MMTF fields as JSON, N, C-alpha, C and O atoms, coordinates in Angstrom:
{
  "mmtfVersion": "1.0.0",
  "mmtfProducer": "UNKNOWN",
  "numBonds": 375,
  "numAtoms": 376,
  "numGroups": 94,
  "numChains": 1,
  "numModels": 1,
  "chainsPerModel": [1],
  "groupsPerChain": [94],
  "chainIdList": ["A"],
  "bondAtomList": [4, 2, 8, 6, 12, 10, 16, 14, 20, 18, 24, 22, 28, 26, 32, 30, 36, 34, 40, 38, 44, 42, 48, 46, 52, 50, 56, 54, 60, 58, 64, 62, 68, 66, 72, 70, 76, 74, 80, 78, 84, 82, 88, 86, 92, 90, 96, 94, 100, 98, 104, 102, 108, 106, 112, 110, 116, 114, 120, 118, 124, 122, 128, 126, 132, 130, 136, 134, 140, 138, 144, 142, 148, 146, 152, 150, 156, 154, 160, 158, 164, 162, 168, 166, 172, 170, 176, 174, 180, 178, 184, 182, 188, 186, 192, 190, 196, 194, 200, 198, 204, 202, 208, 206, 212, 210, 216, 214, 220, 218, 224, 222, 228, 226, 232, 230, 236, 234, 240, 238, 244, 242, 248, 246, 252, 250, 256, 254, 260, 258, 264, 262, 268, 266, 272, 270, 276, 274, 280, 278, 284, 282, 288, 286, 292, 290, 296, 294, 300, 298, 304, 302, 308, 306, 312, 310, 316, 314, 320, 318, 324, 322, 328, 326, 332, 330, 336, 334, 340, 338, 344, 342, 348, 346, 352, 350, 356, 354, 360, 358, 364, 362, 368, 366, 372, 370],
  "bondOrderList": [1, 1, 1, 1, 1, 1, 1, 1, 1, 1, 1, 1, 1, 1, 1, 1, 1, 1, 1, 1, 1, 1, 1, 1, 1, 1, 1, 1, 1, 1, 1, 1, 1, 1, 1, 1, 1, 1, 1, 1, 1, 1, 1, 1, 1, 1, 1, 1, 1, 1, 1, 1, 1, 1, 1, 1, 1, 1, 1, 1, 1, 1, 1, 1, 1, 1, 1, 1, 1, 1, 1, 1, 1, 1, 1, 1, 1, 1, 1, 1, 1, 1, 1, 1, 1, 1, 1, 1, 1, 1, 1, 1, 1],
  "groupList": [{"groupName": "MET", "atomNameList": ["N", "CA", "C", "O"], "elementList": ["N", "C", "C", "O"], "formalChargeList": [0, 0, 0, 0], "bondAtomList": [1, 0, 2, 1, 3, 2], "bondOrderList": [1, 1, 2], "singleLetterCode": "M", "chemCompType": "L-PEPTIDE LINKING"}, {"groupName": "ARG", "atomNameList": ["N", "CA", "C", "O"], "elementList": ["N", "C", "C", "O"], "formalChargeList": [0, 0, 0, 0], "bondAtomList": [1, 0, 2, 1, 3, 2], "bondOrderList": [1, 1, 2], "singleLetterCode": "R", "chemCompType": "L-PEPTIDE LINKING"}, {"groupName": "THR", "atomNameList": ["N", "CA", "C", "O"], "elementList": ["N", "C", "C", "O"], "formalChargeList": [0, 0, 0, 0], "bondAtomList": [1, 0, 2, 1, 3, 2], "bondOrderList": [1, 1, 2], "singleLetterCode": "T", "chemCompType": "L-PEPTIDE LINKING"}, {"groupName": "ALA", "atomNameList": ["N", "CA", "C", "O"], "elementList": ["N", "C", "C", "O"], "formalChargeList": [0, 0, 0, 0], "bondAtomList": [1, 0, 2, 1, 3, 2], "bondOrderList": [1, 1, 2], "singleLetterCode": "A", "chemCompType": "L-PEPTIDE LINKING"}, {"groupName": "LYS", "atomNameList": ["N", "CA", "C", "O"], "elementList": ["N", "C", "C", "O"], "formalChargeList": [0, 0, 0, 0], "bondAtomList": [1, 0, 2, 1, 3, 2], "bondOrderList": [1, 1, 2], "singleLetterCode": "K", "chemCompType": "L-PEPTIDE LINKING"}, {"groupName": "SER", "atomNameList": ["N", "CA", "C", "O"], "elementList": ["N", "C", "C", "O"], "formalChargeList": [0, 0, 0, 0], "bondAtomList": [1, 0, 2, 1, 3, 2], "bondOrderList": [1, 1, 2], "singleLetterCode": "S", "chemCompType": "L-PEPTIDE LINKING"}, {"groupName": "VAL", "atomNameList": ["N", "CA", "C", "O"], "elementList": ["N", "C", "C", "O"], "formalChargeList": [0, 0, 0, 0], "bondAtomList": [1, 0, 2, 1, 3, 2], "bondOrderList": [1, 1, 2], "singleLetterCode": "V", "chemCompType": "L-PEPTIDE LINKING"}, {"groupName": "ASN", "atomNameList": ["N", "CA", "C", "O"], "elementList": ["N", "C", "C", "O"], "formalChargeList": [0, 0, 0, 0], "bondAtomList": [1, 0, 2, 1, 3, 2], "bondOrderList": [1, 1, 2], "singleLetterCode": "N", "chemCompType": "L-PEPTIDE LINKING"}, {"groupName": "ILE", "atomNameList": ["N", "CA", "C", "O"], "elementList": ["N", "C", "C", "O"], "formalChargeList": [0, 0, 0, 0], "bondAtomList": [1, 0, 2, 1, 3, 2], "bondOrderList": [1, 1, 2], "singleLetterCode": "I", "chemCompType": "L-PEPTIDE LINKING"}, {"groupName": "ASP", "atomNameList": ["N", "CA", "C", "O"], "elementList": ["N", "C", "C", "O"], "formalChargeList": [0, 0, 0, 0], "bondAtomList": [1, 0, 2, 1, 3, 2], "bondOrderList": [1, 1, 2], "singleLetterCode": "D", "chemCompType": "L-PEPTIDE LINKING"}, {"groupName": "GLU", "atomNameList": ["N", "CA", "C", "O"], "elementList": ["N", "C", "C", "O"], "formalChargeList": [0, 0, 0, 0], "bondAtomList": [1, 0, 2, 1, 3, 2], "bondOrderList": [1, 1, 2], "singleLetterCode": "E", "chemCompType": "L-PEPTIDE LINKING"}, {"groupName": "GLN", "atomNameList": ["N", "CA", "C", "O"], "elementList": ["N", "C", "C", "O"], "formalChargeList": [0, 0, 0, 0], "bondAtomList": [1, 0, 2, 1, 3, 2], "bondOrderList": [1, 1, 2], "singleLetterCode": "Q", "chemCompType": "L-PEPTIDE LINKING"}, {"groupName": "LEU", "atomNameList": ["N", "CA", "C", "O"], "elementList": ["N", "C", "C", "O"], "formalChargeList": [0, 0, 0, 0], "bondAtomList": [1, 0, 2, 1, 3, 2], "bondOrderList": [1, 1, 2], "singleLetterCode": "L", "chemCompType": "L-PEPTIDE LINKING"}, {"groupName": "PHE", "atomNameList": ["N", "CA", "C", "O"], "elementList": ["N", "C", "C", "O"], "formalChargeList": [0, 0, 0, 0], "bondAtomList": [1, 0, 2, 1, 3, 2], "bondOrderList": [1, 1, 2], "singleLetterCode": "F", "chemCompType": "L-PEPTIDE LINKING"}, {"groupName": "GLY", "atomNameList": ["N", "CA", "C", "O"], "elementList": ["N", "C", "C", "O"], "formalChargeList": [0, 0, 0, 0], "bondAtomList": [1, 0, 2, 1, 3, 2], "bondOrderList": [1, 1, 2], "singleLetterCode": "G", "chemCompType": "PEPTIDE LINKING"}, {"groupName": "PRO", "atomNameList": ["N", "CA", "C", "O"], "elementList": ["N", "C", "C", "O"], "formalChargeList": [0, 0, 0, 0], "bondAtomList": [1, 0, 2, 1, 3, 2], "bondOrderList": [1, 1, 2], "singleLetterCode": "P", "chemCompType": "L-PEPTIDE LINKING"}, {"groupName": "HIS", "atomNameList": ["N", "CA", "C", "O"], "elementList": ["N", "C", "C", "O"], "formalChargeList": [0, 0, 0, 0], "bondAtomList": [1, 0, 2, 1, 3, 2], "bondOrderList": [1, 1, 2], "singleLetterCode": "H", "chemCompType": "L-PEPTIDE LINKING"}, {"groupName": "TYR", "atomNameList": ["N", "CA", "C", "O"], "elementList": ["N", "C", "C", "O"], "formalChargeList": [0, 0, 0, 0], "bondAtomList": [1, 0, 2, 1, 3, 2], "bondOrderList": [1, 1, 2], "singleLetterCode": "Y", "chemCompType": "L-PEPTIDE LINKING"}],
  "groupTypeList": [0, 1, 2, 3, 4, 5, 6, 7, 0, 7, 8, 1, 0, 9, 10, 2, 2, 4, 8, 11, 3, 10, 1, 12, 13, 3, 10, 13, 14, 12, 7, 0, 2, 2, 3, 8, 7, 0, 13, 12, 4, 11, 5, 6, 1, 10, 11, 1, 8, 15, 13, 10, 12, 4, 2, 16, 8, 15, 7, 3, 10, 2, 8, 10, 3, 8, 11, 10, 6, 10, 10, 0, 4, 4, 5, 14, 7, 13, 5, 4, 5, 17, 4, 9, 6, 9, 4, 0, 13, 10, 10, 12, 12, 3],
  "groupIdList": [1, 2, 3, 4, 5, 6, 7, 8, 9, 10, 11, 12, 13, 14, 15, 16, 17, 18, 19, 20, 21, 22, 23, 24, 25, 26, 27, 28, 29, 30, 31, 32, 33, 34, 35, 36, 37, 38, 39, 40, 41, 42, 43, 44, 45, 46, 47, 48, 49, 50, 51, 52, 53, 54, 55, 56, 57, 58, 59, 60, 61, 62, 63, 64, 65, 66, 67, 68, 69, 70, 71, 72, 73, 74, 75, 76, 77, 78, 79, 80, 81, 82, 83, 84, 85, 86, 87, 88, 89, 90, 91, 92, 93, 94],
  "secStructList": [7, 7, 7, 7, 7, 7, 7, 7, 7, 7, 7, 7, 7, 7, 2, 2, 2, 2, 2, 2, 2, 2, 2, 2, 2, 2, 2, 6, 6, 7, 7, 2, 2, 2, 2, 2, 2, 2, 2, 2, 2, 2, 2, 2, 2, 2, 6, 1, 7, 1, 1, 7, 7, 7, 7, 1, 1, 7, 7, 2, 2, 2, 2, 2, 2, 2, 2, 2, 2, 2, 2, 2, 2, 2, 2, 6, 7, 7, 7, 7, 7, 7, 1, 7, 2, 2, 2, 2, 2, 2, 2, 2, 2, 7],
  "xCoordList": [0.843, 0.0, 0.887, 1.827, 0.572, 1.353, 0.785, -0.429, 1.664, 1.218, 1.296, 2.232, 0.302, 0.251, 1.341, 1.66, 1.906, 2.915, 2.225, 1.206, 2.762, 2.201, 2.664, 3.799, 1.761, 2.084, 1.643, 0.736, 2.28, 1.882, 0.857, 0.889, -0.058, -1.097, -1.269, -1.348, -1.325, -1.551, -3.014, -3.585, -3.617, -5.02, -5.101, -4.533, -5.801, -6.009, -7.377, -8.371, -7.425, -8.684, -8.473, -7.34, -9.581, -9.421, -9.019, -9.332, -8.331, -7.744, -8.802, -8.594, -9.929, -10.98, -11.504, -11.68, -11.753, -12.236, -11.214, -11.574, -9.952, -8.885, -8.859, -8.785, -8.92, -8.875, -10.094, -9.97, -11.274, -12.495, -12.464, -12.867, -11.989, -11.907, -10.91, -11.193, -9.753, -8.754, -9.309, -9.077, -10.04, -10.64, -11.67, -11.687, -12.525, -13.541, -12.907, -13.271, -11.956, -11.331, -10.572, -10.541, -9.971, -9.253, -10.206, -9.813, -11.457, -12.448, -12.714, -13.094, -12.515, -12.681, -11.353, -11.298, -10.298, -8.99, -8.322, -7.472, -8.708, -8.162, -7.367, -7.636, -6.392, -5.735, -6.327, -7.115, -5.946, -6.5, -6.219, -7.106, -5.018, -4.65, -5.537, -6.036, -5.732, -6.558, -8.004, -8.634, -8.532, -9.913, -10.103, -11.094, -9.166, -9.269, -9.139, -9.857, -8.241, -8.109, -9.399, -9.794, -10.055, -11.324, -12.366, -13.079, -12.448, -13.397, -13.115, -14.033, -11.857, -11.5, -11.76, -12.284, -11.4, -11.623, -13.106, -13.529, -13.897, -15.339, -15.938, -16.819, -15.462, -15.942, -15.655, -16.524, -14.441, -14.051, -14.862, -15.343, -15.015, -15.751, -17.203, -17.73, -17.848, -19.26, -19.464, -20.581, -18.367, -18.434, -19.375, -20.154, -19.282, -20.094, -19.531, -18.676, -20.025, -19.723, -20.501, -21.71, -19.872, -20.557, -21.48, -21.654, -22.052, -23.061, -23.894, -23.491, -25.066, -25.974, -25.523, -25.206, -25.494, -25.151, -26.43, -27.348, -26.496, -27.68, -27.258, -26.17, -28.125, -27.903, -28.697, -29.633, -28.328, -29.038, -30.177, -30.896, -30.338, -31.383, -32.6, -32.505, -33.764, -34.945, -35.415, -35.289, -35.957, -36.471, -37.814, -38.343, -38.36, -39.602, -40.76, -41.561, -40.857, -41.946, -41.852, -42.867, -40.643, -40.449, -40.75, -41.379, -40.307, -40.589, -42.098, -42.614, -42.804, -44.263, -44.924, -45.861, -44.435, -45.001, -44.747, -45.623, -43.566, -43.237, -44.153, -44.678, -44.342, -45.219, -46.657, -47.352, -47.097, -48.458, -48.66, -49.688, -47.685, -47.769, -47.76, -48.509, -46.933, -46.889, -48.232, -48.692, -48.869, -50.188, -51.239, -52.11, -51.151, -52.091, -51.938, -52.925, -50.701, -50.457, -51.061, -51.701, -50.855, -51.363, -52.882, -53.468, -53.523, -54.988, -55.663, -56.884, -54.886, -55.466, -56.061, -56.679, -55.883, -56.413, -55.337, -54.972, -54.857, -53.781, -54.322, -55.108, -53.92, -54.462, -54.065, -53.089, -54.842, -54.637, -53.337, -52.974, -52.645, -51.43, -51.69, -52.583, -50.911, -51.071, -49.743, -48.674, -49.839, -48.658, -48.689, -47.694, -49.841, -50.036, -50.464, -51.528, -49.659, -49.934, -51.206, -52.008, -51.393, -52.597, -53.856, -54.843, -53.834, -54.968, -55.227, -56.379, -54.162, -54.298, -55.011, -55.973, -54.536, -55.157, -56.584, -57.442, -56.843, -58.197, -59.147, -60.246, -58.719, -59.554, -59.647, -60.702, -58.561, -58.579, -59.499, -60.175, -59.526, -60.324, -61.767, -62.583, -62.086, -63.454, -64.423, -65.611],
  "yCoordList": [-1.175, 0.0, 1.236, 1.341, 2.18, 3.414, 4.456, 4.545, 5.243, 6.382, 7.618, 7.799, 8.46, 9.685, 10.637, 10.725, 11.348, 12.356, 13.561, 14.027, 14.061, 15.244, 16.503, 16.594, 17.477, 18.783, 19.848, 19.626, 20.983, 22.109, 22.944, 23.054, 23.531, 24.365, 25.576, 25.432, 26.753, 27.97, 28.363, 28.369, 28.693, 29.111, 30.437, 30.594, 31.388, 32.685, 32.709, 32.308, 33.181, 33.366, 34.422, 34.74, 34.965, 35.983, 35.311, 34.147, 36.065, 35.531, 34.983, 33.947, 35.669, 35.224, 33.853, 32.983, 33.659, 32.36, 31.275, 30.18, 31.571, 30.586, 30.172, 28.984, 31.135, 30.854, 30.032, 29.054, 30.442, 29.718, 28.287, 27.354, 28.113, 26.784, 25.909, 24.742, 26.461, 25.691, 25.234, 24.099, 26.109, 25.741, 24.625, 23.657, 24.767, 23.761, 22.415, 21.397, 22.411, 21.155, 20.52, 19.296, 21.328, 20.802, 20.035, 19.044, 20.496, 19.788, 18.387, 17.493, 18.192, 16.879, 16.113, 14.998, 16.709, 16.071, 16.19, 15.373, 17.208, 17.39, 18.682, 19.638, 18.7, 19.962, 20.481, 19.793, 21.678, 22.307, 21.479, 21.309, 20.973, 20.181, 18.955, 18.668, 18.235, 17.031, 17.377, 16.683, 18.445, 18.848, 19.24, 18.859, 19.99, 20.398, 19.175, 19.069, 18.261, 17.03, 16.21, 15.627, 16.162, 15.441, 16.063, 15.355, 17.394, 18.097, 17.791, 17.461, 17.897, 17.675, 16.237, 16.007, 15.261, 13.858, 13.536, 12.799, 14.089, 13.867, 14.498, 13.912, 15.684, 16.356, 15.504, 15.326, 14.978, 14.138, 12.845, 12.412, 12.236, 10.974, 11.144, 10.304, 12.246, 12.463, 13.246, 13.34, 13.812, 14.639, 15.823, 16.169, 16.436, 17.609, 18.252, 17.682, 19.448, 20.065, 19.249, 19.083, 18.739, 17.806, 18.464, 17.937, 19.577, 20.213, 21.121, 21.475, 21.501, 22.328, 23.777, 24.315, 24.404, 25.814, 26.628, 26.318, 27.657, 28.503, 29.964, 30.314, 30.795, 32.227, 32.738, 32.083, 33.888, 34.487, 35.372, 35.967, 35.457, 36.285, 35.398, 34.404, 35.747, 34.915, 34.971, 36.0, 33.857, 33.836, 34.552, 34.972, 34.693, 35.453, 34.876, 35.627, 33.563, 32.916, 33.228, 33.491, 33.2, 33.504, 34.961, 35.277, 35.855, 37.293, 37.521, 38.283, 36.866, 36.999, 36.501, 37.123, 35.378, 34.832, 35.766, 35.953, 36.348, 37.298, 38.509, 38.966, 39.028, 40.191, 39.857, 40.681, 38.659, 38.232, 38.192, 38.647, 37.652, 37.593, 38.998, 39.279, 39.872, 41.258, 41.947, 42.671, 41.732, 42.313, 41.743, 42.468, 40.455, 39.819, 40.403, 40.626, 40.648, 41.243, 42.637, 42.986, 43.439, 44.814, 44.854, 45.695, 43.949, 43.967, 43.29, 43.359, 42.642, 41.934, 40.6, 39.922, 40.219, 38.967, 37.878, 37.246, 37.691, 36.738, 35.608, 35.845, 34.408, 33.261, 33.29, 33.93, 32.584, 32.515, 31.782, 30.833, 32.217, 31.522, 30.85, 31.248, 29.846, 29.066, 28.978, 28.974, 28.907, 28.659, 27.242, 26.753, 26.582, 25.241, 24.325, 24.527, 23.339, 22.435, 21.636, 21.438, 21.178, 20.404, 21.233, 20.721, 22.497, 23.405, 23.588, 23.602, 23.728, 23.893, 22.675, 22.829, 21.462, 20.267, 20.093, 19.618, 20.469, 20.394, 21.251, 20.815, 22.464, 23.359, 22.909, 23.034, 22.391, 21.911, 20.709, 20.591, 19.821, 18.602, 18.791, 17.879, 19.96, 20.213, 20.431, 20.656],
  "zCoordList": [0.0, 0.0, 0.0, 0.788, -0.905, -1.004, -0.063, 0.12, 0.533, 1.323, 0.461, -0.317, 0.612, -0.179, 0.273, 1.459, -0.691, -0.399, 0.232, -0.277, 1.319, 1.975, 1.273, 0.805, 1.207, 0.648, 1.641, 2.443, 1.582, 2.423, 1.674, 0.449, 2.447, 1.875, 2.787, 4.007, 2.204, 2.984, 2.87, 1.78, 4.014, 4.048, 4.774, 5.855, 4.188, 4.836, 5.489, 4.883, 6.731, 7.446, 8.508, 8.871, 9.006, 10.032, 11.349, 11.597, 12.164, 13.396, 14.346, 14.976, 14.45, 15.371, 14.977, 15.831, 13.693, 13.217, 13.514, 13.948, 13.284, 13.531, 14.997, 15.309, 15.881, 17.316, 17.74, 18.477, 17.263, 17.617, 17.082, 17.777, 15.855, 15.254, 16.014, 16.286, 16.356, 17.106, 18.446, 18.862, 19.122, 20.416, 20.236, 20.996, 19.226, 18.966, 18.646, 19.234, 17.713, 17.313, 18.472, 18.595, 19.309, 20.475, 21.398, 22.014, 21.489, 22.316, 21.778, 22.533, 20.475, 19.857, 19.798, 19.278, 20.327, 20.286, 18.92, 18.568, 18.151, 16.806, 16.723, 17.45, 15.838, 15.519, 14.206, 13.556, 13.832, 12.64, 11.385, 10.549, 11.247, 10.068, 9.927, 8.84, 11.019, 10.985, 10.64, 9.842, 11.236, 10.972, 9.503, 8.879, 8.962, 7.556, 6.647, 5.653, 6.973, 6.189, 6.228, 5.218, 7.385, 7.503, 6.579, 5.869, 6.595, 5.73, 4.259, 3.508, 3.848, 2.446, 2.016, 0.927, 2.859, 2.509, 2.413, 1.522, 3.331, 3.284, 2.025, 1.396, 1.658, 0.442, -0.788, -1.641, -0.88, -2.019, -2.017, -3.064, -0.86, -0.754, -1.216, -1.945, -0.782, -1.104, -2.398, -2.907, -2.929, -4.141, -3.952, -4.839, -2.77, -2.445, -1.183, -0.504, -0.882, 0.411, 1.443, 1.282, 2.481, 3.39, 4.421, 5.52, 4.082, 4.929, 4.054, 2.946, 4.559, 3.783, 3.809, 4.869, 2.649, 2.543, 2.512, 1.753, 3.324, 3.386, 3.386, 3.845, 2.872, 2.984, 4.174, 4.634, 4.66, 5.78, 5.293, 6.096, 3.99, 3.407, 3.171, 2.452, 3.775, 3.56, 2.107, 1.443, 1.622, 0.248, 0.185, 1.214, -0.999, -1.209, -0.405, 0.152, -0.341, 0.398, 1.888, 2.534, 2.432, 3.855, 4.145, 5.155, 3.267, 3.443, 3.439, 4.257, 2.524, 2.449, 3.73, 4.231, 4.259, 5.499, 6.675, 7.519, 6.738, 7.808, 7.733, 8.748, 6.519, 6.33, 6.715, 7.311, 6.376, 6.712, 8.226, 8.729, 8.95, 10.411, 11.0, 11.935, 10.471, 10.962, 10.76, 11.642, 9.61, 9.336, 10.288, 10.769, 10.551, 11.48, 12.881, 13.581, 13.28, 14.599, 14.682, 15.675, 13.629, 13.606, 13.638, 14.319, 12.904, 12.799, 13.987, 14.125, 14.839, 15.975, 15.574, 16.395, 14.328, 13.81, 13.899, 12.907, 15.102, 15.324, 16.176, 17.093, 15.892, 16.617, 18.084, 18.474, 18.877, 20.318, 20.627, 19.931, 21.659, 22.087, 23.429, 24.176, 23.714, 24.937, 25.668, 25.059, 26.983, 27.806, 28.356, 28.891, 28.222, 28.755, 27.604, 27.02, 27.281, 26.164, 26.415, 25.502, 27.647, 27.962, 27.731, 27.203, 28.119, 27.911, 26.415, 25.98, 25.634, 24.188, 23.584, 22.831, 23.915, 23.361, 23.848, 23.104, 25.075, 25.618, 24.783, 24.439, 24.462, 23.651, 22.202, 21.58, 21.661, 20.281, 20.097, 19.075, 21.084, 20.977, 21.434, 21.296, 21.974, 22.47, 21.329, 21.561]
}
């Protein structure tokens, strides 16, 4: 069995992210190199980024739903809220 030749790679990131990542990986008993290698190997194995990518900007459907709830709040046409789950089910099943 052949062992792969190691190469050096330079990665730029902000200092805060680096420190936070090192602390997190240390909790798992990993160093930065091992964690990055795990990410890269998993990406190659799955042929994708191994986690879901999302934007922080809501899509049109979400914006519409938010606006609808805001309008309901303003008009007072908002559904009843409960602090007690048993009370909620009691009223729903009545």
